[in-house]
C-alpha positions in Angstrom: -21.6 5.4 55.2 -24.8 3.4 54.3 -25.9 1.0 57.2 -26.1 -2.6 56.1 -25.1 -5.8 57.5 -21.1 -5.2 56.6 -21.4 -1.9 58.0 -19.3 -3.6 61.0 -16.5 -4.9 58.5 -16.0 -1.6 57.0 -15.6 -0.4 60.3 -13.1 -3.2 61.5 -10.7 -2.5 58.2 -11.0 1.6 58.7 -9.9 0.9 62.5 -7.0 -1.4 61.0 -6.0 1.1 59.1 -5.9 3.8 61.7 -3.7 1.6 63.9 -1.3 1.1 60.9 -1.4 4.7 60.1 0.4 5.3 63.8 3.4 2.8 62.2 4.0 5.5 59.3 7.1 6.2 58.5 7.1 9.8 57.6 10.0 11.9 58.5 10.5 14.0 55.0 6.7 14.8 54.6 4.9 14.3 58.1 2.2 13.0 56.0 1.2 9.6 57.5 -1.3 6.9 55.5 -2.2 3.6 56.7 -4.4 0.9 54.8 -6.3 -2.3 55.8 -6.8 -5.1 52.7 -9.3 -7.7 52.9 -8.7 -10.7 50.6 -11.5 -12.9 49.1 -11.1 -15.2 51.8 -11.8 -12.5 54.7 -8.1 -12.1 55.9 -6.6 -8.9 56.6 -3.3 -7.3 55.9 -2.4 -3.6 57.0 0.2 -1.2 56.0 1.6 1.7 56.4 3.5 4.1 54.2 7.5 4.1 54.2 9.2 6.7 52.9 13.0 7.1 52.1 15.4 9.7 51.5 15.5 8.9 47.8 12.1 9.5 47.2 11.6 7.2 44.3 12.2 4.3 47.0 9.2 5.6 49.4 6.5 2.5 49.5 2.8 3.5 50.5 0.7 2.1 52.5 -1.7 1.0 49.8 1.3 -1.4 48.4 2.8 -2.3 51.6 -0.4 -4.1 52.0 -1.1 -5.7 48.8 2.9 -6.9 48.5 2.3 -8.0 52.1 -0.9 -10.2 51.0 0.9 -11.5 47.6 3.8 -12.7 49.3 1.9 -14.6 51.9 0.1 -16.4 49.0 -3.4 -14.1 48.5 -4.0 -13.2 45.1 -7.9 -12.3 45.2 -9.1 -9.0 46.9 -12.6 -7.5 47.7 -12.0 -3.9 49.6 -9.3 -1.6 51.4 -9.3 1.2 53.5 -7.2 3.8 53.4 -6.8 6.5 56.2 -4.1 9.4 55.9 -3.1 13.3 56.3 -0.1 15.2 58.2 0.7 14.1 61.7 -1.3 15.7 64.7 -3.9 16.7 62.4 -7.4 16.0 61.6 -7.7 13.6 59.0 -9.5 14.2 55.6 -9.9 11.9 52.5 -6.8 10.4 51.1 -7.3 9.2 48.0 -4.4 6.3 46.7 -1.8 7.3 44.3 -1.8 6.3 40.9 0.9 3.3 41.3 -1.6 2.3 44.1 -4.3 2.2 41.6 -2.3 0.4 39.0 -1.1 -2.3 41.7 -4.9 -2.6 42.5 -5.9 -2.8 38.7 -3.7 -5.8 38.1 -4.9 -8.0 41.4 -8.7 -7.1 41.3 -11.6 -6.3 39.5 -12.7 -3.1 38.6 -16.1 -3.3 38.8 -16.2 -4.9 42.4 -13.1 -3.9 44.3 -13.9 -1.3 46.5 -11.9 1.5 48.1 -12.9 2.6 51.5 -11.7 6.5 52.3 -12.1 7.4 55.7 -11.8 10.2 58.0 -13.1 7.8 61.1 -14.6 4.9 61.6 -17.9 6.3 61.1 -17.0 8.9 58.3 -16.0 7.1 54.8 -16.8 7.6 51.4 -16.9 4.0 49.1 -16.1 4.0 45.6 -15.2 1.0 42.8 -11.5 0.7 41.5 -13.0 1.4 37.9 -14.4 4.9 39.8 -10.8 5.6 40.5 -9.1 4.2 37.6 -11.6 4.4 34.6 -9.5 3.7 31.6 -7.2 1.1 34.0 -4.6 -1.2 31.8 -4.2 -4.6 33.4 -3.9 -7.6 32.7 -6.4 -8.2 30.7 -5.1 -6.3 27.9 -2.0 -8.2 27.8 -4.0 -11.7 26.7 -3.5 -13.0 23.0 -7.4 -12.5 21.9 -7.2 -8.8 22.5 
């Protein structure tokens, strides 16, 4: 991670994502994920993955955080930290799935929204949404003047 003024904020997001991961409900895959989402106003929303025996009813950590924030009136977001891996093993970088990227595309500016993939508070990679979803389909694709 590059050192700058916002490094402590990145570390805080990662720490909260790690804490959220502890609440993961993953009895089928044993793959536990935590996320912490920051709104443009600075509020933080965390989420964990929640599996279900009917696999399609499973919800990822990233979407849990987004849905919590949206359900409380937030619509503008700056960044999200994501941590994940098999329970009891060392963490590895855990990128969001396609469905989560699509939810991010709905609410975030792909040229500005940061996705922080972390192994620890000090070890992370930072991407823009447009890097991970280069030809995203979002609200702008549905405007009349398009």
